[in-house]
DRENNUKE-846257 format. One line per 5 residues: their letters; for each residue x, y, z of C-alpha. Coordinates in steps of 0.1 Angstrom, whole numbers. Each point is the difference from the previous one (the first is absolute). Layout:
a = X Y Z  ...
END
This chain:
xxxxx = -28 46 -186  6 34 -3  41 5 2  -6 -20 -38  17 12 -22
xxxxx = 8 3 -41  27 -27 -6  -6 -20 35  -4 -36 -5  -32 -21 14
xxxxx = -10 -31 8  -36 -6 -17  -17 -32 16  -1 -30 -14  17 14 -36
xxxxx = 42 15 20  14 34 -9  -7 20 -18  11 36 -7  -18 37 8
xxxxx = -2 17 -35  -20 32 12  -22 14 30  -31 22 -8  -23 18 13
xxxxx = -34 -11 -18  -34 11 10  -30 -36 2  -38 10 15  11 29 3
xxxxx = 32 1 28  42 -1 -13  13 -32 8  38 -6 -1  1 -32 -25
xxxxx = 35 -17 -8  11 -8 -34  19 -33 9  13 -25 -33  7 -37 8
xxxxx = 30 -7 -10  -9 -39 3  -24 10 -32  7 37 -3  -37 5 3
xxxxx = -9 37 10  -22 -5 37  -16 32 9  -15 -8 43  -15 32 15
xxxxx = 24 9 32  -35 -3 23  8 -41 -18  33 -5 4  0 -17 38
xxxxx = -32 -15 -11  17 -18 -33  33 -9 24  23 26 -12  25 10 8
xxxxx = 40 6 3  26 -35 -5  18 -13 33  27 18 10  35 -22 -5
xxxxx = -1 -15 38  -33 -11 0  13 -15 -36  25 -19 14  -18 -8 31
xxxxx = -24 -18 -31  20 -23 -3  4 -15 37  -39 2 2  -1 -25 -30
xxxxx = 24 -21 20  -23 -2 31  -31 8 -6  -25 -30 3  -26 -14 -30
xxxxx = -19 -30 -5  1 -15 -29  -33 -28 11  -25 23 -7  -30 -11 -26
xxxxx = 11 18 -36  -32 22 -1  6 10 32  36 7 -4  -3 16 -37
xxxxx = -26 27 21  20 2 25  25 4 -17  -12 25 -18  -16 26 19
xxxxx = 41 1 13  8 7 -34  -25 29 -6  10 12 34  27 21 -13
xxxxx = 18 -11 33  40 -12 -14  1 -27 32  -36 -15 -13  13 -4 -32
xxxxx = 36 -16 15  -27 -22 22  -18 -8 -34  38 -8 -16  13 -20 23
xxxxx = -30 -25 11  -4 -1 -43  37 -9 -1  3 -28 23  -34 -9 -9
xxxxx = 16 -5 -34  23 -22 9  -25 -27 14  -25 4 -27  -4 15 -35
xxxxx = -19 31 7  -31 3 -25  4 26 -22  -17 28 20  22 -5 24
xxxxx = 37 -4 -18  -16 40 -16  -1 10 37  32 -12 8  17 22 -25
xxxxx = -17 27 6  7 -1 30  38 -7 -8  2 29 -20  -23 26 25
xxxxx = 26 -8 24  30 8 -21  -8 29 -19  -12 19 38  30 -8 13
xxxxx = 24 8 -34  -17 33 5  8 3 38  35 -16 4  14 8 -27
xxxxx = 11 -31 -14  -11 -11 -30  -24 -29 -3  26 -22 -15  16 3 34
xxxxx = -33 -4 19  -13 -25 -17  40 -17 13  -18 15 32  -27 -25 -3
xxxxx = 11 -29 -16  28 0 34  -30 3 24  -20 -29 -12  23 -21 -7
xxxxx = 10 9 41  -43 -13 5  4 -24 -21  28 -14 27  -20 9 28
xxxxx = -33 -23 -18  24 -31 -4  14 2 39  -35 8 17  -6 33 9
xx = -42 6 -10  -5 21 -28
END
């Protein structure tokens, strides 16, 4: 986290893209601590994080452009289980979303999307599906330089491919 500088984009788990507005040395409990001031893009909230807590929180740089391109293949190929009890499924998905790892979020997204094609989602699951899509799109747009609209289109094509595979037989 020492390589971060003002203006860098970062991923704040379960919240999405933020931009480092300021980095200050501050005194906490008699010790000098490097502190990040991060403005979250989705709701304009300012978050203050000591650098010593950044890794524990899961703060990270967005994936590389190369990894952004790999994510669509991951979504197409990753297997998901849509048969679990909704309470267990929700708890597991919540933990995966909280991790902030893009592949975890993509698995939640794919599973909820495929499940929504089979049966109506609960209110909480609908919100989680929307949030997972938003997090994927915002990070990939930041990484790839493509517009959120273009990323959304690529994501829809990827999901259409998953649906086609679902109808022809492979286990999702």
